N, C-alpha and C positions, 0 to 999 in steps of 0.2 A: 728180950722183951722187957718193957718197963713195968714197974709196979702198977697194978690196976688194969693192966692190959688183959682182956679176956679172950684173946684169939686162941683158937685150939691149935695145938702143935700137930704138924703133919708128920706122920710116921713113915719113914722111908727105909728100905733095905737095899742091899746091893751085893754084887759079887763080881770078881774078876773073871773075864773070859780070856780065851787064848790070846787074842790081840785087841782087847777092848774092855768094856765095862758095861754091866747090866744094872740098872736101878729100877726098883719096883716100889710102888705105893699101894694103898688099899685097893684101888680099882684099875690102875694102868701100869704099864712098864715102858721103859725107854732103854735103848742100847746104842752104843757107839763102838764101831769096830774098824780097825785099820786094815785095809785090803793089801794084797800083794804089791799093788802098784803104789802104795803109800797114801792113797786117798782114804779119808775117813768117811764111813757110811753110817748114817743114823737112821734108826727105825723106832717106832713106838706103836702101842696099841692097847686095847683093853685086856685085862687079865682074865683067864678062864675061871669061871666060878665053879668050884667042885663041891661046895657044901651049902646047906640051907641054914636057916636060923636055928633049928634045933641043935645041930652040930656045933654051932658057934657058941652055944651056952654051956657046953661040956668042956672043961679045961683040957683034959688029956686029948680028946678028939680034936679040939680046936687047934692045938699046936701042930699035930700031925697033918691036919688038913691044910693049914697055912703053909707048912713046909712043902707039901705036895703042890699047892698052887704056885709057889715060887719056882719049883723045879719044872712045872708044866710050861713055864714061859720060855725056857731055854730052847726048845725046838722051834719056837716062833722067831727067834733071833736069827 
């Protein structure tokens, strides 16, 4: 980004899957997985919301909740 550019940075996280990759942002996730036949399958969707605004303001709870939200996406893939 250039100087004076006021765009907000998008925070993304990700993890390796057995045969693919999972990427998640603040509200949605996307995954790409190679099947046994070699074809790549792609899926995406909204992330489950596990906490409210009150939890988001407490640093210790916020981290644990964000980790739980990221892990909750894995069964959706």
